[in-house]
PDB file with one MODEL, atoms N, CA, C and O in Angstrom:
MODEL        1
ATOM      1  N   MET A   1       0.838  -1.174   0.000  1.00  0.00           N
ATOM      2  CA  MET A   1       0.000   0.000   0.000  1.00  0.00           C
ATOM      3  C   MET A   1       0.885   1.240   0.000  1.00  0.00           C
ATOM      4  O   MET A   1       1.814   1.341   0.801  1.00  0.00           O
ATOM      5  N   THR A   2       0.609   2.152  -0.865  1.00  0.00           N
ATOM      6  CA  THR A   2       1.319   3.417  -0.921  1.00  0.00           C
ATOM      7  C   THR A   2       0.400   4.519  -0.420  1.00  0.00           C
ATOM      8  O   THR A   2      -0.707   4.688  -0.929  1.00  0.00           O
ATOM      9  N   ILE A   3       0.854   5.265   0.573  1.00  0.00           N
ATOM     10  CA  ILE A   3       0.056   6.367   1.086  1.00  0.00           C
ATOM     11  C   ILE A   3       0.303   7.570   0.201  1.00  0.00           C
ATOM     12  O   ILE A   3       1.448   7.983   0.017  1.00  0.00           O
ATOM     13  N   LYS A   4      -0.750   8.131  -0.344  1.00  0.00           N
ATOM     14  CA  LYS A   4      -0.633   9.234  -1.287  1.00  0.00           C
ATOM     15  C   LYS A   4      -0.919  10.582  -0.655  1.00  0.00           C
ATOM     16  O   LYS A   4      -0.470  11.610  -1.161  1.00  0.00           O
ATOM     17  N   ARG A   5      -1.651  10.596   0.431  1.00  0.00           N
ATOM     18  CA  ARG A   5      -2.018  11.848   1.079  1.00  0.00           C
ATOM     19  C   ARG A   5      -1.805  11.723   2.578  1.00  0.00           C
ATOM     20  O   ARG A   5      -1.990  10.652   3.156  1.00  0.00           O
ATOM     21  N   ILE A   6      -1.421  12.809   3.191  1.00  0.00           N
ATOM     22  CA  ILE A   6      -1.237  12.831   4.640  1.00  0.00           C
ATOM     23  C   ILE A   6      -2.108  13.933   5.215  1.00  0.00           C
ATOM     24  O   ILE A   6      -2.092  15.066   4.734  1.00  0.00           O
ATOM     25  N   VAL A   7      -2.864  13.598   6.240  1.00  0.00           N
ATOM     26  CA  VAL A   7      -3.692  14.573   6.932  1.00  0.00           C
ATOM     27  C   VAL A   7      -3.137  14.729   8.338  1.00  0.00           C
ATOM     28  O   VAL A   7      -2.985  13.747   9.064  1.00  0.00           O
ATOM     29  N   VAL A   8      -2.839  15.944   8.714  1.00  0.00           N
ATOM     30  CA  VAL A   8      -2.387  16.225  10.073  1.00  0.00           C
ATOM     31  C   VAL A   8      -3.466  17.075  10.715  1.00  0.00           C
ATOM     32  O   VAL A   8      -3.860  18.102  10.160  1.00  0.00           O
ATOM     33  N   GLY A   9      -3.939  16.669  11.853  1.00  0.00           N
ATOM     34  CA  GLY A   9      -5.006  17.429  12.481  1.00  0.00           C
ATOM     35  C   GLY A   9      -5.027  17.217  13.966  1.00  0.00           C
ATOM     36  O   GLY A   9      -4.219  16.474  14.524  1.00  0.00           O
ATOM     37  N   GLY A  10      -5.940  17.863  14.580  1.00  0.00           N
ATOM     38  CA  GLY A  10      -6.109  17.740  16.017  1.00  0.00           C
ATOM     39  C   GLY A  10      -7.455  18.315  16.390  1.00  0.00           C
ATOM     40  O   GLY A  10      -8.358  18.401  15.558  1.00  0.00           O
ATOM     41  N   GLY A  11      -7.586  18.697  17.610  1.00  0.00           N
ATOM     42  CA  GLY A  11      -8.839  19.255  18.080  1.00  0.00           C
ATOM     43  C   GLY A  11      -9.137  20.598  17.437  1.00  0.00           C
ATOM     44  O   GLY A  11      -8.236  21.321  17.014  1.00  0.00           O
ATOM     45  N   ASN A  12     -10.408  20.907  17.377  1.00  0.00           N
ATOM     46  CA  ASN A  12     -10.813  22.195  16.807  1.00  0.00           C
ATOM     47  C   ASN A  12     -11.415  23.117  17.854  1.00  0.00           C
ATOM     48  O   ASN A  12     -11.956  24.171  17.519  1.00  0.00           O
ATOM     49  N   GLY A  13     -11.326  22.729  19.109  1.00  0.00           N
ATOM     50  CA  GLY A  13     -11.771  23.597  20.196  1.00  0.00           C
ATOM     51  C   GLY A  13     -13.259  23.576  20.488  1.00  0.00           C
ATOM     52  O   GLY A  13     -13.725  24.331  21.341  1.00  0.00           O
ATOM     53  N   GLN A  14     -14.008  22.739  19.810  1.00  0.00           N
ATOM     54  CA  GLN A  14     -15.443  22.673  20.069  1.00  0.00           C
ATOM     55  C   GLN A  14     -15.720  21.783  21.271  1.00  0.00           C
ATOM     56  O   GLN A  14     -15.185  20.677  21.355  1.00  0.00           O
ATOM     57  N   PRO A  15     -16.549  22.247  22.204  1.00  0.00           N
ATOM     58  CA  PRO A  15     -16.886  21.395  23.345  1.00  0.00           C
ATOM     59  C   PRO A  15     -17.710  20.192  22.908  1.00  0.00           C
ATOM     60  O   PRO A  15     -18.500  20.281  21.968  1.00  0.00           O
ATOM     61  N   PHE A  16     -17.525  19.080  23.583  1.00  0.00           N
ATOM     62  CA  PHE A  16     -18.260  17.839  23.356  1.00  0.00           C
ATOM     63  C   PHE A  16     -17.956  17.178  22.013  1.00  0.00           C
ATOM     64  O   PHE A  16     -18.695  16.293  21.584  1.00  0.00           O
ATOM     65  N   ILE A  17     -16.870  17.598  21.336  1.00  0.00           N
ATOM     66  CA  ILE A  17     -16.451  16.988  20.071  1.00  0.00           C
ATOM     67  C   ILE A  17     -15.087  16.349  20.300  1.00  0.00           C
ATOM     68  O   ILE A  17     -14.165  17.016  20.770  1.00  0.00           O
ATOM     69  N   ALA A  18     -14.945  15.066  19.973  1.00  0.00           N
ATOM     70  CA  ALA A  18     -13.672  14.370  20.156  1.00  0.00           C
ATOM     71  C   ALA A  18     -12.589  15.014  19.296  1.00  0.00           C
ATOM     72  O   ALA A  18     -12.853  15.463  18.181  1.00  0.00           O
ATOM     73  N   ASP A  19     -11.379  15.054  19.821  1.00  0.00           N
ATOM     74  CA  ASP A  19     -10.257  15.661  19.095  1.00  0.00           C
ATOM     75  C   ASP A  19      -9.999  14.992  17.750  1.00  0.00           C
ATOM     76  O   ASP A  19      -9.537  15.643  16.813  1.00  0.00           O
ATOM     77  N   ASP A  20     -10.289  13.719  17.649  1.00  0.00           N
ATOM     78  CA  ASP A  20      -9.998  12.980  16.424  1.00  0.00           C
ATOM     79  C   ASP A  20     -10.998  13.278  15.310  1.00  0.00           C
ATOM     80  O   ASP A  20     -10.740  12.970  14.146  1.00  0.00           O
ATOM     81  N   TYR A  21     -12.116  13.862  15.654  1.00  0.00           N
ATOM     82  CA  TYR A  21     -13.181  14.109  14.680  1.00  0.00           C
ATOM     83  C   TYR A  21     -12.692  14.911  13.484  1.00  0.00           C
ATOM     84  O   TYR A  21     -12.993  14.563  12.342  1.00  0.00           O
ATOM     85  N   LEU A  22     -11.941  15.983  13.730  1.00  0.00           N
ATOM     86  CA  LEU A  22     -11.489  16.844  12.643  1.00  0.00           C
ATOM     87  C   LEU A  22     -10.592  16.074  11.664  1.00  0.00           C
ATOM     88  O   LEU A  22     -10.731  16.224  10.450  1.00  0.00           O
ATOM     89  N   SER A  23      -9.690  15.268  12.178  1.00  0.00           N
ATOM     90  CA  SER A  23      -8.813  14.479  11.305  1.00  0.00           C
ATOM     91  C   SER A  23      -9.606  13.486  10.467  1.00  0.00           C
ATOM     92  O   SER A  23      -9.353  13.328   9.273  1.00  0.00           O
ATOM     93  N   VAL A  24     -10.552  12.830  11.089  1.00  0.00           N
ATOM     94  CA  VAL A  24     -11.367  11.852  10.362  1.00  0.00           C
ATOM     95  C   VAL A  24     -12.217  12.554   9.306  1.00  0.00           C
ATOM     96  O   VAL A  24     -12.363  12.053   8.191  1.00  0.00           O
ATOM     97  N   GLN A  25     -12.775  13.705   9.652  1.00  0.00           N
ATOM     98  CA  GLN A  25     -13.582  14.445   8.681  1.00  0.00           C
ATOM     99  C   GLN A  25     -12.753  14.836   7.462  1.00  0.00           C
ATOM    100  O   GLN A  25     -13.207  14.672   6.330  1.00  0.00           O
ATOM    101  N   ARG A  26     -11.552  15.347   7.677  1.00  0.00           N
ATOM    102  CA  ARG A  26     -10.685  15.730   6.551  1.00  0.00           C
ATOM    103  C   ARG A  26     -10.280  14.503   5.738  1.00  0.00           C
ATOM    104  O   ARG A  26     -10.221  14.564   4.510  1.00  0.00           O
ATOM    105  N   ALA A  27     -10.003  13.400   6.411  1.00  0.00           N
ATOM    106  CA  ALA A  27      -9.644  12.173   5.698  1.00  0.00           C
ATOM    107  C   ALA A  27     -10.792  11.716   4.805  1.00  0.00           C
ATOM    108  O   ALA A  27     -10.565  11.277   3.677  1.00  0.00           O
ATOM    109  N   LEU A  28     -12.016  11.817   5.297  1.00  0.00           N
ATOM    110  CA  LEU A  28     -13.180  11.474   4.481  1.00  0.00           C
ATOM    111  C   LEU A  28     -13.322  12.423   3.297  1.00  0.00           C
ATOM    112  O   LEU A  28     -13.654  12.001   2.189  1.00  0.00           O
ATOM    113  N   ASP A  29     -13.071  13.699   3.534  1.00  0.00           N
ATOM    114  CA  ASP A  29     -13.193  14.699   2.465  1.00  0.00           C
ATOM    115  C   ASP A  29     -12.267  14.410   1.287  1.00  0.00           C
ATOM    116  O   ASP A  29     -12.633  14.655   0.138  1.00  0.00           O
ATOM    117  N   ILE A  30     -11.062  13.887   1.565  1.00  0.00           N
ATOM    118  CA  ILE A  30     -10.087  13.656   0.496  1.00  0.00           C
ATOM    119  C   ILE A  30      -9.975  12.178   0.113  1.00  0.00           C
ATOM    120  O   ILE A  30      -9.078  11.796  -0.639  1.00  0.00           O
ATOM    121  N   ASN A  31     -10.883  11.349   0.628  1.00  0.00           N
ATOM    122  CA  ASN A  31     -10.867   9.902   0.342  1.00  0.00           C
ATOM    123  C   ASN A  31      -9.549   9.248   0.736  1.00  0.00           C
ATOM    124  O   ASN A  31      -8.984   8.460  -0.022  1.00  0.00           O
ATOM    125  N   ALA A  32      -9.069   9.581   1.923  1.00  0.00           N
ATOM    126  CA  ALA A  32      -7.820   9.004   2.426  1.00  0.00           C
ATOM    127  C   ALA A  32      -7.983   7.500   2.631  1.00  0.00           C
ATOM    128  O   ALA A  32      -9.080   7.015   2.910  1.00  0.00           O
ATOM    129  N   ASP A  33      -6.893   6.780   2.489  1.00  0.00           N
ATOM    130  CA  ASP A  33      -6.907   5.329   2.680  1.00  0.00           C
ATOM    131  C   ASP A  33      -6.753   4.927   4.137  1.00  0.00           C
ATOM    132  O   ASP A  33      -7.182   3.842   4.529  1.00  0.00           O
ATOM    133  N   VAL A  34      -6.145   5.788   4.940  1.00  0.00           N
ATOM    134  CA  VAL A  34      -5.853   5.420   6.325  1.00  0.00           C
ATOM    135  C   VAL A  34      -5.800   6.680   7.183  1.00  0.00           C
ATOM    136  O   VAL A  34      -5.433   7.758   6.715  1.00  0.00           O
ATOM    137  N   VAL A  35      -6.175   6.517   8.443  1.00  0.00           N
ATOM    138  CA  VAL A  35      -6.025   7.576   9.449  1.00  0.00           C
ATOM    139  C   VAL A  35      -5.188   6.971  10.574  1.00  0.00           C
ATOM    140  O   VAL A  35      -5.558   5.945  11.147  1.00  0.00           O
ATOM    141  N   LEU A  36      -4.089   7.593  10.881  1.00  0.00           N
ATOM    142  CA  LEU A  36      -3.206   7.115  11.948  1.00  0.00           C
ATOM    143  C   LEU A  36      -3.296   8.063  13.131  1.00  0.00           C
ATOM    144  O   LEU A  36      -3.479   9.269  12.961  1.00  0.00           O
ATOM    145  N   MET A  37      -3.169   7.513  14.325  1.00  0.00           N
ATOM    146  CA  MET A  37      -3.312   8.313  15.527  1.00  0.00           C
ATOM    147  C   MET A  37      -2.141   8.036  16.471  1.00  0.00           C
ATOM    148  O   MET A  37      -1.749   6.884  16.661  1.00  0.00           O
ATOM    149  N   ALA A  38      -1.599   9.069  17.044  1.00  0.00           N
ATOM    150  CA  ALA A  38      -0.557   8.929  18.062  1.00  0.00           C
ATOM    151  C   ALA A  38      -1.002   9.706  19.286  1.00  0.00           C
ATOM    152  O   ALA A  38      -1.302  10.896  19.199  1.00  0.00           O
ATOM    153  N   LYS A  39      -1.044   9.035  20.422  1.00  0.00           N
ATOM    154  CA  LYS A  39      -1.560   9.681  21.626  1.00  0.00           C
ATOM    155  C   LYS A  39      -0.799   9.247  22.870  1.00  0.00           C
ATOM    156  O   LYS A  39      -0.151   8.201  22.888  1.00  0.00           O
ATOM    157  N   ASN A  40      -0.887  10.043  23.873  1.00  0.00           N
ATOM    158  CA  ASN A  40      -0.434   9.721  25.232  1.00  0.00           C
ATOM    159  C   ASN A  40       1.052   9.439  25.353  1.00  0.00           C
ATOM    160  O   ASN A  40       1.471   8.781  26.306  1.00  0.00           O
ATOM    161  N   GLY A  41       1.861   9.917  24.419  1.00  0.00           N
ATOM    162  CA  GLY A  41       3.302   9.778  24.545  1.00  0.00           C
ATOM    163  C   GLY A  41       3.814   8.351  24.516  1.00  0.00           C
ATOM    164  O   GLY A  41       4.833   8.058  25.141  1.00  0.00           O
ATOM    165  N   VAL A  42       3.146   7.463  23.816  1.00  0.00           N
ATOM    166  CA  VAL A  42       3.610   6.078  23.711  1.00  0.00           C
ATOM    167  C   VAL A  42       4.135   5.815  22.302  1.00  0.00           C
ATOM    168  O   VAL A  42       3.877   6.589  21.380  1.00  0.00           O
ATOM    169  N   THR A  43       4.869   4.727  22.146  1.00  0.00           N
ATOM    170  CA  THR A  43       5.540   4.433  20.879  1.00  0.00           C
ATOM    171  C   THR A  43       4.868   3.338  20.061  1.00  0.00           C
ATOM    172  O   THR A  43       5.440   2.869  19.078  1.00  0.00           O
ATOM    173  N   GLY A  44       3.689   2.931  20.442  1.00  0.00           N
ATOM    174  CA  GLY A  44       3.009   1.877  19.702  1.00  0.00           C
ATOM    175  C   GLY A  44       1.786   1.399  20.445  1.00  0.00           C
ATOM    176  O   GLY A  44       1.263   2.095  21.316  1.00  0.00           O
ATOM    177  N   VAL A  45       1.325   0.193  20.096  1.00  0.00           N
ATOM    178  CA  VAL A  45       0.173  -0.421  20.752  1.00  0.00           C
ATOM    179  C   VAL A  45       0.694  -1.402  21.794  1.00  0.00           C
ATOM    180  O   VAL A  45       1.541  -2.245  21.501  1.00  0.00           O
ATOM    181  N   TYR A  46       0.181  -1.282  23.002  1.00  0.00           N
ATOM    182  CA  TYR A  46       0.605  -2.117  24.126  1.00  0.00           C
ATOM    183  C   TYR A  46      -0.573  -2.910  24.671  1.00  0.00           C
ATOM    184  O   TYR A  46      -1.729  -2.565  24.429  1.00  0.00           O
ATOM    185  N   ASP A  47      -0.269  -3.983  25.415  1.00  0.00           N
ATOM    186  CA  ASP A  47      -1.330  -4.774  26.033  1.00  0.00           C
ATOM    187  C   ASP A  47      -1.899  -4.082  27.263  1.00  0.00           C
ATOM    188  O   ASP A  47      -3.006  -4.403  27.695  1.00  0.00           O
ATOM    189  N   LYS A  48      -1.154  -3.131  27.835  1.00  0.00           N
ATOM    190  CA  LYS A  48      -1.586  -2.329  28.982  1.00  0.00           C
ATOM    191  C   LYS A  48      -1.046  -0.923  28.785  1.00  0.00           C
ATOM    192  O   LYS A  48      -0.218  -0.688  27.905  1.00  0.00           O
ATOM    193  N   ASP A  49      -1.501  -0.009  29.584  1.00  0.00           N
ATOM    194  CA  ASP A  49      -1.009   1.364  29.509  1.00  0.00           C
ATOM    195  C   ASP A  49       0.438   1.405  29.990  1.00  0.00           C
ATOM    196  O   ASP A  49       0.693   1.178  31.173  1.00  0.00           O
ATOM    197  N   PRO A  50       1.396   1.689  29.099  1.00  0.00           N
ATOM    198  CA  PRO A  50       2.805   1.695  29.511  1.00  0.00           C
ATOM    199  C   PRO A  50       3.153   2.860  30.436  1.00  0.00           C
ATOM    200  O   PRO A  50       4.198   2.838  31.087  1.00  0.00           O
ATOM    201  N   ASN A  51       2.297   3.868  30.501  1.00  0.00           N
ATOM    202  CA  ASN A  51       2.527   4.964  31.427  1.00  0.00           C
ATOM    203  C   ASN A  51       2.164   4.587  32.859  1.00  0.00           C
ATOM    204  O   ASN A  51       2.582   5.252  33.807  1.00  0.00           O
ATOM    205  N   GLN A  52       1.385   3.517  33.013  1.00  0.00           N
ATOM    206  CA  GLN A  52       0.960   3.076  34.341  1.00  0.00           C
ATOM    207  C   GLN A  52       1.491   1.701  34.720  1.00  0.00           C
ATOM    208  O   GLN A  52       1.526   1.363  35.903  1.00  0.00           O
ATOM    209  N   CYS A  53       1.903   0.907  33.748  1.00  0.00           N
ATOM    210  CA  CYS A  53       2.327  -0.477  34.017  1.00  0.00           C
ATOM    211  C   CYS A  53       3.718  -0.722  33.435  1.00  0.00           C
ATOM    212  O   CYS A  53       3.903  -0.680  32.218  1.00  0.00           O
ATOM    213  N   GLU A  54       4.680  -0.975  34.295  1.00  0.00           N
ATOM    214  CA  GLU A  54       6.052  -1.215  33.832  1.00  0.00           C
ATOM    215  C   GLU A  54       6.175  -2.494  33.012  1.00  0.00           C
ATOM    216  O   GLU A  54       7.079  -2.610  32.184  1.00  0.00           O
ATOM    217  N   ASP A  55       5.277  -3.457  33.229  1.00  0.00           N
ATOM    218  CA  ASP A  55       5.358  -4.725  32.506  1.00  0.00           C
ATOM    219  C   ASP A  55       4.537  -4.727  31.214  1.00  0.00           C
ATOM    220  O   ASP A  55       4.294  -5.790  30.644  1.00  0.00           O
ATOM    221  N   ALA A  56       4.109  -3.557  30.748  1.00  0.00           N
ATOM    222  CA  ALA A  56       3.338  -3.481  29.503  1.00  0.00           C
ATOM    223  C   ALA A  56       4.175  -4.003  28.341  1.00  0.00           C
ATOM    224  O   ALA A  56       5.360  -3.693  28.218  1.00  0.00           O
ATOM    225  N   ARG A  57       3.525  -4.810  27.484  1.00  0.00           N
ATOM    226  CA  ARG A  57       4.210  -5.410  26.341  1.00  0.00           C
ATOM    227  C   ARG A  57       3.742  -4.733  25.058  1.00  0.00           C
ATOM    228  O   ARG A  57       2.543  -4.606  24.811  1.00  0.00           O
ATOM    229  N   ARG A  58       4.704  -4.299  24.243  1.00  0.00           N
ATOM    230  CA  ARG A  58       4.396  -3.628  22.977  1.00  0.00           C
ATOM    231  C   ARG A  58       4.233  -4.667  21.873  1.00  0.00           C
ATOM    232  O   ARG A  58       5.041  -5.587  21.748  1.00  0.00           O
ATOM    233  N   TYR A  59       3.181  -4.510  21.075  1.00  0.00           N
ATOM    234  CA  TYR A  59       2.965  -5.394  19.942  1.00  0.00           C
ATOM    235  C   TYR A  59       3.814  -4.913  18.769  1.00  0.00           C
ATOM    236  O   TYR A  59       3.808  -3.728  18.434  1.00  0.00           O
ATOM    237  N   LYS A  60       4.542  -5.835  18.149  1.00  0.00           N
ATOM    238  CA  LYS A  60       5.311  -5.478  16.956  1.00  0.00           C
ATOM    239  C   LYS A  60       4.377  -5.256  15.778  1.00  0.00           C
ATOM    240  O   LYS A  60       4.557  -4.312  15.008  1.00  0.00           O
ATOM    241  N   THR A  61       3.383  -6.120  15.634  1.00  0.00           N
ATOM    242  CA  THR A  61       2.327  -5.970  14.632  1.00  0.00           C
ATOM    243  C   THR A  61       1.018  -6.392  15.275  1.00  0.00           C
ATOM    244  O   THR A  61       0.999  -7.240  16.167  1.00  0.00           O
ATOM    245  N   ILE A  62      -0.072  -5.799  14.820  1.00  0.00           N
ATOM    246  CA  ILE A  62      -1.396  -6.164  15.330  1.00  0.00           C
ATOM    247  C   ILE A  62      -2.435  -5.711  14.314  1.00  0.00           C
ATOM    248  O   ILE A  62      -2.284  -4.662  13.687  1.00  0.00           O
ATOM    249  N   THR A  63      -3.483  -6.499  14.155  1.00  0.00           N
ATOM    250  CA  THR A  63      -4.555  -6.138  13.232  1.00  0.00           C
ATOM    251  C   THR A  63      -5.667  -5.413  13.986  1.00  0.00           C
ATOM    252  O   THR A  63      -5.745  -5.467  15.213  1.00  0.00           O
ATOM    253  N   PHE A  64      -6.513  -4.743  13.235  1.00  0.00           N
ATOM    254  CA  PHE A  64      -7.658  -4.064  13.837  1.00  0.00           C
ATOM    255  C   PHE A  64      -8.525  -5.063  14.601  1.00  0.00           C
ATOM    256  O   PHE A  64      -8.958  -4.783  15.718  1.00  0.00           O
ATOM    257  N   ASN A  65      -8.779  -6.231  13.998  1.00  0.00           N
ATOM    258  CA  ASN A  65      -9.615  -7.242  14.660  1.00  0.00           C
ATOM    259  C   ASN A  65      -8.993  -7.732  15.959  1.00  0.00           C
ATOM    260  O   ASN A  65      -9.710  -7.988  16.927  1.00  0.00           O
ATOM    261  N   GLU A  66      -7.665  -7.867  15.997  1.00  0.00           N
ATOM    262  CA  GLU A  66      -7.004  -8.282  17.232  1.00  0.00           C
ATOM    263  C   GLU A  66      -7.157  -7.223  18.325  1.00  0.00           C
ATOM    264  O   GLU A  66      -7.330  -7.559  19.497  1.00  0.00           O
ATOM    265  N   VAL A  67      -7.093  -5.965  17.949  1.00  0.00           N
ATOM    266  CA  VAL A  67      -7.302  -4.888  18.920  1.00  0.00           C
ATOM    267  C   VAL A  67      -8.686  -5.020  19.546  1.00  0.00           C
ATOM    268  O   VAL A  67      -8.836  -4.898  20.762  1.00  0.00           O
ATOM    269  N   ILE A  68      -9.694  -5.269  18.717  1.00  0.00           N
ATOM    270  CA  ILE A  68     -11.064  -5.422  19.213  1.00  0.00           C
ATOM    271  C   ILE A  68     -11.192  -6.668  20.082  1.00  0.00           C
ATOM    272  O   ILE A  68     -11.750  -6.601  21.178  1.00  0.00           O
ATOM    273  N   GLU A  69     -10.681  -7.803  19.608  1.00  0.00           N
ATOM    274  CA  GLU A  69     -10.796  -9.065  20.342  1.00  0.00           C
ATOM    275  C   GLU A  69     -10.107  -9.014  21.697  1.00  0.00           C
ATOM    276  O   GLU A  69     -10.595  -9.601  22.662  1.00  0.00           O
ATOM    277  N   ARG A  70      -8.980  -8.318  21.778  1.00  0.00           N
ATOM    278  CA  ARG A  70      -8.202  -8.252  23.030  1.00  0.00           C
ATOM    279  C   ARG A  70      -8.627  -7.088  23.919  1.00  0.00           C
ATOM    280  O   ARG A  70      -8.039  -6.864  24.977  1.00  0.00           O
ATOM    281  N   HIS A  71      -9.634  -6.359  23.495  1.00  0.00           N
ATOM    282  CA  HIS A  71     -10.169  -5.226  24.259  1.00  0.00           C
ATOM    283  C   HIS A  71      -9.081  -4.209  24.599  1.00  0.00           C
ATOM    284  O   HIS A  71      -9.030  -3.687  25.713  1.00  0.00           O
ATOM    285  N   LEU A  72      -8.219  -3.937  23.630  1.00  0.00           N
ATOM    286  CA  LEU A  72      -7.172  -2.951  23.838  1.00  0.00           C
ATOM    287  C   LEU A  72      -7.765  -1.563  23.622  1.00  0.00           C
ATOM    288  O   LEU A  72      -8.397  -1.308  22.597  1.00  0.00           O
ATOM    289  N   GLU A  73      -7.569  -0.698  24.554  1.00  0.00           N
ATOM    290  CA  GLU A  73      -8.165   0.641  24.494  1.00  0.00           C
ATOM    291  C   GLU A  73      -7.197   1.603  23.822  1.00  0.00           C
ATOM    292  O   GLU A  73      -6.571   2.443  24.468  1.00  0.00           O
ATOM    293  N   VAL A  74      -7.093   1.452  22.489  1.00  0.00           N
ATOM    294  CA  VAL A  74      -6.124   2.246  21.741  1.00  0.00           C
ATOM    295  C   VAL A  74      -6.703   3.522  21.143  1.00  0.00           C
ATOM    296  O   VAL A  74      -5.956   4.338  20.604  1.00  0.00           O
ATOM    297  N   ALA A  75      -8.010   3.710  21.227  1.00  0.00           N
ATOM    298  CA  ALA A  75      -8.651   4.914  20.695  1.00  0.00           C
ATOM    299  C   ALA A  75      -9.826   5.281  21.576  1.00  0.00           C
ATOM    300  O   ALA A  75     -10.337   4.448  22.325  1.00  0.00           O
ATOM    301  N   ASP A  76     -10.248   6.511  21.487  1.00  0.00           N
ATOM    302  CA  ASP A  76     -11.364   6.990  22.283  1.00  0.00           C
ATOM    303  C   ASP A  76     -12.649   6.265  21.905  1.00  0.00           C
ATOM    304  O   ASP A  76     -13.704   6.539  22.477  1.00  0.00           O
TER     305      ASP A  76
ENDMDL
END
């Protein structure tokens, strides 16, 4: 897969609107293939919050379905 467009965004300051909404809206507007999110000062997807658990294990690769099945809280 080749990424052809990059959308950089964040919150728009509206109350009761998730910060990710603006990025997703722009991605939809330009028919982006993927939306990537980086949050909470971590370097990847972990089995636990690495900011709270020293034994948190980072996944080298993981699919969307695995995130759902393992109940990993990687997005709002």
